[in-house]
C-alpha positions, -999 to +999 in steps of 0.1 A: +259+432-234+256+395-233+220+383-237+222+350-219+213+346-182+234+335-154+213+307-139+230+313-107+205+344-104+206+376-091+238+402-091+241+421-057+272+447-049+280+463-015+309+493-017+315+511+018+343+536+025+352+525+061+365+561+067+335+576+063+345+593+032+318+604+005+315+588-031+291+589-059+262+564-060+273+565-102+301+534-086+273+514-076+254+520-113+287+510-130+292+481-104+256+466-108+254+472-147+284+450-151+260+424-140+235+432-164+229+392-173+223+386-137+190+404-142+156+399-164+144+436-158+117+428-132+136+445-103+165+466-093+175+490-068+198+508-046+208+521-011+229+547+004+241+562+037+248+593+044+228+610+015+205+632+032+229+656+056+210+684+055+182+662+077+205+636+089+184+643+127+152+631+113+138+597+103+131+596+067+102+578+051+104+565+016+069+560+008+056+546-031+017+551-040-007+531-064-031+560-065-038+594-046-063+581-020-033+560-006-012+587-002-036+611+016-047+583+035-010+580+047+000+615+052-031+617+074-015+589+093+020+602+093+007+638+104-011+623+134+017+602+148+053+629+139+063+657+135+066+662+100+095+684+090+097+682+053+083+660+023+083+660-014+083+641-042+112+620-044+132+637-074+129+615-105+134+614-142+113+598-169+122+568-181+110+560-213+112+523-210+098+519-172+058+509-171+035+514-141+053+537-122+040+543-091+044+578-074+072+580-046+074+605-019+102+610+007+093+626+044+113+634+071+097+632+102+106+640+144+091+615+172+069+631+203+083+629+237+057+605+242+069+580+217+103+581+230+092+572+260+074+541+251+086+506+258+105+491+229+118+529+227+117+547+193+131+523+169+102+500+178+077+530+171+095+540+138+093+501+128+056+501+143+045+528+119+057+515+089+042+484+092+012+494+101+009+518+068+022+485+050-006+464+066-032+487+067-033+509+043-041+499+009-015+511-023+009+528+000+037+507+008+072+521+032+099+512+018+127+528+033+126+543+066+161+548+084+177+581+090+205+595+067+200+569+044+174+557+016+162+530-004+154+539-043+140+507-059+117+499-089+108+471-117+133+479-143+170+467-151+193+486-127+207+514-151+170+524-158+158+525-122+193+546-116+184+570-143+147+569-127+162+578-095+193+602-103+213+579-085+247+595-097+236+628-081+235+613-044+267+609-023+273+582+001+296+563+025+280+532+018+264+521-013+245+490-022+231+478-055+209+448-066+198+432-104+169+412-096+161+379-115+126+370-097+124+331-088+091+326-071+081+358-061+064+382-083+082+413-100+067+443-086+079+477-072+075+472-036+095+437-042+122+451-057+155+448-034+168+465-011+145+457+013+145+473+046+134+488+081+153+513+103+189+523+089+192+483+077+189+473+040+195+436+028+203+428-009+200+391-018+207+364-040+189+334-035+161+316-021+145+314+012+131+281+015+125+287+053+107+320+048+075+305+064+091+296+095+112+326+096+081+350+089+063+329+119+090+334+144+093+375+138+059+380+140+061+370+177+086+401+179+061+422+161+076+423+130+047+416+101+060+407+063+037+423+037+057+429+001+052+391-012+090+384-015+113+358+008+141+385+013+120+407+037+127+383+070+166+389+063+160+425+066+140+415+099+161+388+115+191+408+116+170+441+130+157+417+157+193+397+164+215+427+162+197+456+178+173+440+200+193+412+207+224+429+208+244+398+193+279+405+173+276+395+136+298+364+138+275+352+165+246+361+134+262+342+112+262+308+131+225+316+135+215+320+104+237+300+086+243+279+113+263+246+106+249+209+101+242+192+133+269+164+128+295+193+115+290+205+155+293+174+168+331+169+149+342+196+160+374+192+190+365+225+211+339+213+235+331+249+245+327+258+208+303+226+203+281+238+236+277+275+222+271+261+187+241+236+202+223+261+222+222+284+197+208+262+173+183+253+202+174+289+206+174+305+176+161+275+156+133+291+142+155+321+130+181+294+107+175+305+069+176+273+045+180+274+009+210+290-011+215+327-004+241+352-006+237+386+010+249+417+013+236+440+045+241+473+058+232+498+086+244+534+093+280+516+109+283+481+092+282+464+059+282+429+063+282+399+035+273+368+042+264+332+027+240+299+029+259+271+051+272+252+022+281+281-002+254+278-027+253+313-046+284+332-052+301+363-032+336+374-031+349+402-013+379+428-021+398+457-003+415+484-020+428+510+008+397+521+026+371+506+011+357+470+011+336+457-019+309+424-016+295+410-048+286+383-067+310+386-092+351+399-092+344+412-124+317+439-108+344+449-083+370+454-108+347+475-130+355+505-105+386+492-089+411+483-112+439+475-089+428+456-057+450+451-027+430+416-018+405+397-031+393+366-012+360+342-011+342+347+022+338+307+034+302+293+040+288+308+070+309+336+075+302+366+078+324+392+063+325+427+079+336+462+072+332+492+098+333+524+101+360+538+120+353+556+151+347+595+151+334+592+112+296+596+108 
């Protein structure tokens, strides 16, 4: 392992099989550990899709607790709002080098009929419940809240966090992984990546200097940031723009990483110019400033996106039905030597992987 650190920050990797074929989380572990120098031991994590086939129809909350009182209060809240189908501690393994480890539980939940009939539907109710726990119950943090997927994260190097959660024992059709190098936010278990809401998960390399504006904009739609890390806004922006506003990922890329005004005006297509002007006017507060590279996933898609002048590295590759998006080509070749194609996505251009029809 190289001991020097990479000044371009965190390591990110996303691996998707677009036919929905399952593969072990060990692939993501091997890939992210190839970028060990991109972290400093203050955060790492994984997200897997398709990992709970026996409970795939139920919402799954992963919750970390700082003390027993927080667990009692959170479970009382869950029992009052859901039908609790199954719950248990998340299986973990003792890792000697990990410190201040919270207790972590998972809950498989079914919503009541009246919740599904409320304005905004079941999804908005799940968001409201997850945020209510994070805001109101001290020492309890919901860090995953989707169906048939789960986020696993903590303070440590990626190999340590993977061993703690026993990631290689899970199988899924999408895996994302992160190795954190905190800059302007604390390294704590809830602040590690990925961040998620519903079945969205986001891993991020960089810094969101527009965090304050983005956060206040999201509060108008009922999203509240509670985890003391700027990346949290990115998860909520994707949910707002894609799920609630129904926008395509290509359009979302033009909102979050919008061209500069002078770039828009230099365009030759008047229709495109008018469209981009409208996006800037309508969604100006959703523009994400600062250097960033993100990989975003949900149960159907995996998307990579850079900031509008590509201040953070991002590379993509394909091999058969597999799509890879990472900070480094070396991390991809660690798990797939013979790639069909490799490319560097352009600034502000979304790289999109999609689950083929009929596969879940």
